C-alpha positions as CSV (number, residue, x, y, z in Angstrom):
1,X,100.2,93.7,136.5
2,X,101.3,92.2,133.5
3,X,100.8,93.4,129.9
4,X,101.2,92.3,127.2
5,X,101.3,94.4,123.6
6,X,99.2,93.3,120.4
7,X,100.1,94.2,117.1
8,X,97.3,93.3,114.5
9,X,98.2,94.3,110.7
10,X,94.4,94.9,109.6
11,X,92.8,95.8,106.3
12,X,92.4,99.2,106.7
13,X,88.4,99.0,105.9
14,X,88.5,97.0,108.8
15,X,90.4,98.9,111.8
16,X,87.4,100.4,113.0
17,X,85.6,96.9,113.6
18,X,88.5,95.6,115.0
19,X,89.1,98.2,117.0
20,X,85.3,98.3,118.0
21,X,85.7,94.1,118.7
22,X,88.8,94.6,120.8
23,X,87.3,97.4,123.4
24,X,84.1,94.8,123.7
25,X,86.8,91.8,124.6
26,X,88.7,94.0,127.1
27,X,90.9,96.6,125.6
28,X,91.0,99.4,127.2
29,X,93.0,101.3,124.1
30,X,94.8,101.3,121.3
31,X,97.5,103.4,118.7
32,X,96.8,102.9,115.2
33,X,99.1,103.6,112.5
34,X,98.1,104.3,108.8
35,X,99.3,103.7,105.4
36,X,101.2,100.5,105.9
37,X,102.4,98.1,103.3
38,X,103.4,94.6,103.8
39,X,104.0,91.5,101.8
40,X,102.8,87.7,102.4
41,X,103.4,84.5,100.9
42,X,101.8,85.8,97.3
43,X,103.7,88.8,95.9
44,X,101.8,91.8,95.2
45,X,100.1,92.3,91.6
46,X,101.5,95.5,89.8
47,X,99.4,96.9,86.9
48,X,102.3,99.0,84.4
49,X,104.7,99.3,87.5
50,X,101.8,100.5,90.1
51,X,101.1,98.7,93.1
52,X,97.6,97.0,93.5
53,X,98.0,96.9,97.2
54,X,95.4,97.1,99.8
55,X,96.2,100.2,102.4
56,X,96.8,98.5,105.7
57,X,96.4,99.2,109.3
58,X,99.0,98.5,112.3
59,X,97.2,98.7,115.7
60,X,98.9,98.5,119.0
61,X,97.2,97.7,121.6
62,X,98.6,97.2,125.8
63,X,96.7,94.8,127.1
64,X,96.4,92.7,130.2
65,X,97.3,89.3,130.0
66,X,94.9,87.4,131.3
67,X,92.5,89.2,128.7
68,X,95.4,89.3,126.2
69,X,94.5,85.9,124.3
70,X,90.8,86.2,124.3
71,X,91.0,89.7,122.4
72,X,93.9,88.5,120.0
73,X,91.3,85.8,119.1
74,X,88.8,88.5,118.6
75,X,91.3,90.3,116.5
76,X,91.4,87.6,114.1
77,X,87.5,86.6,114.0
78,X,87.0,90.0,112.8
79,X,89.7,90.9,111.1
80,X,88.9,87.2,109.2
81,X,92.6,86.6,108.7
82,X,91.4,82.6,108.4
83,X,89.3,83.3,105.5
84,X,92.0,84.1,103.1
85,X,95.4,84.4,102.5
86,X,96.7,88.4,102.8
87,X,94.1,89.2,105.3
88,X,95.8,90.3,108.1
89,X,98.0,88.9,110.8
90,X,98.2,89.8,114.6
91,X,100.8,88.7,116.9
92,X,101.1,89.1,120.7
93,X,104.4,90.0,122.6
94,X,105.4,90.0,126.5
95,X,106.2,93.7,127.9
96,X,108.9,94.0,130.4
97,X,107.3,97.2,131.7
98,X,105.4,99.8,130.8
99,X,104.6,103.6,132.1
100,X,101.5,105.4,131.8
101,X,99.4,102.4,132.2
102,X,98.5,103.7,135.8
103,X,94.6,105.1,135.2
104,X,94.2,101.8,133.4
105,X,95.0,99.4,136.3
106,X,92.5,100.7,138.3
107,X,89.7,100.1,136.1
108,X,91.4,96.4,135.0
109,X,91.8,94.7,138.6
110,X,87.9,94.6,139.0
111,X,87.9,93.2,135.1
112,X,91.1,91.0,136.0
113,X,89.9,89.7,139.5
114,X,86.5,88.4,137.7
115,X,88.4,86.4,135.5
116,X,90.2,84.6,137.8
């Protein structure tokens, strides 16, 4: 079984909604890194030198490759990434090898076979 790594950078207010939607789309778990900062096309505004940033979370998903695109599109939709600039971004990377996922393989095998 082959896996993909999905990295999603989302507003912290949307983290729970993205996690729940990704699970419904086939993700079997995630790791959340809180309090990330970033800058996109437009520089962040400041008020007397203090940043007016919206807090971001980084969510990491290790997902089966046949489910990856559906989960990625679900993350984009729920996170409203294309609604306005600065809402978030998600990327997909190939995983060459992984350990610690044996418990997921058994449950994912049935799901993937049904999709193929």
